[in-house]
C-alpha positions, 0 to 999 in steps of 0.5 A: 694138471688138467683132467675131466671133472672127476668125483673125489671122496676125501675122508677126514677133510674138515681140516689140515691135510684133508682140507688142503687135499679137497681144495687141491682137487677142486682147483683141478675142476673136480667135484669133491665129497668132504667127509667129516666125523663130527666137525660139521662147522669146520667141514662146512667152512671147507666146503664153502671155500672150494672153487667150482660146483658139485661139492657136498658134505658127507659124515660118518664115524669110519669106525662104524662099518654100517655108517661107512657104507651109508657115507660112501653111498651118499657120496656116490649119490651126490657126485654121481660116481667116485673116481678117486678115493683119498683115505686121510681120516685117522686118529692120532691120539685120543684124549687119555681114557682114565684121567691121565694128563699125558697125550699118547700111550707110551708102553712105560707109562700107560695102564693096561686098561688104557693100552687096550682101549687106545689100541682098539680105537686107533685100529678101528679108525685108522686101519679097519675104517680105512679098509672098509671105506676102501672096500665100498669105494673099490666095489663101486669103481668095479661096477662102473665103466670108466669115465671117458678118457679116465682110468677106472679109479685111483685110491691114495692112502695118507699113511705116515713116516711113523710107520717106518721111523717108529712112534714111541709115544703113540705106537698104535698110530705107527702100527695102524699106518704101517697096516695102511701101507701094507693094505695099499700094496696088497690092493695095488696088486689086487686091483691093478688088473682092473685099472685101479691104481692104489698108492700111499703117501707117508708124510712126516710132521705137517704144519696143521692145527693138530701139530700146532701144540708140538710145533709152537712148544719147546719141542718145535725147534727140534722137530723142524731140525729133523729136516735139512730144510729146517721146517715141516711140511705144508699141507699143500705140499702133501696135497700136491703129491696126492693130486699127482698120484690120483692122476691118469699119468701116475698109473705106474706108481701103483703100489708105491709109498711116497715119503714126504718128510723133507729128508728127515727120515731116509729108508 
């Protein structure tokens, strides 16, 4: 798929799905702002791996509204404009907050103190942070005329199968991703008349560093068997879908949530 060079902001692009998305856009000839929170070295390695030129690093904790505004402005300054936003940054499960060794926060085994803390942090990052990045970028898109031959803008949210299937070990994650899907559909209606198409993808398990502790452990075979293909997704497969949804040709997908789970969960 070939388009004129666009400015692309990918949040959470220092590894995994975000890094694959950044590379996929760069391979299309686009200029990419690689966002990270604290993983400067990892993000720098992603930046160095991108073909073409005009790419840059931008950093921010997206739970901080002021830092979000500064990060988006830095991306605008470095790219010249943002034509596509990919909201990928998300928190799956923080380290246990009061000494427990268990990752996650199942309601049956989590103290009230931990429950309150992990829900607050997860929603601040995954939902409120994503909403704030989206506001800043959408208002930038609305203030500019579209590039020649391109739509005014595209926003693609990386949600999760867990928003529909449920996440009993990390319910705050599942709920936050359901909120991201709902936000995307609301904004698809709000922004469509302005030429900005908003969509979401809902991946299942993906073979990333973050998932390696599950996939390489005793649960790995069970997770792979959830799909009739007996595997999990590759980050590049999610990236390919995001690149399509960000294309001029995908306008009529506005409001859609695309399942990317290898038939492991059907709805």
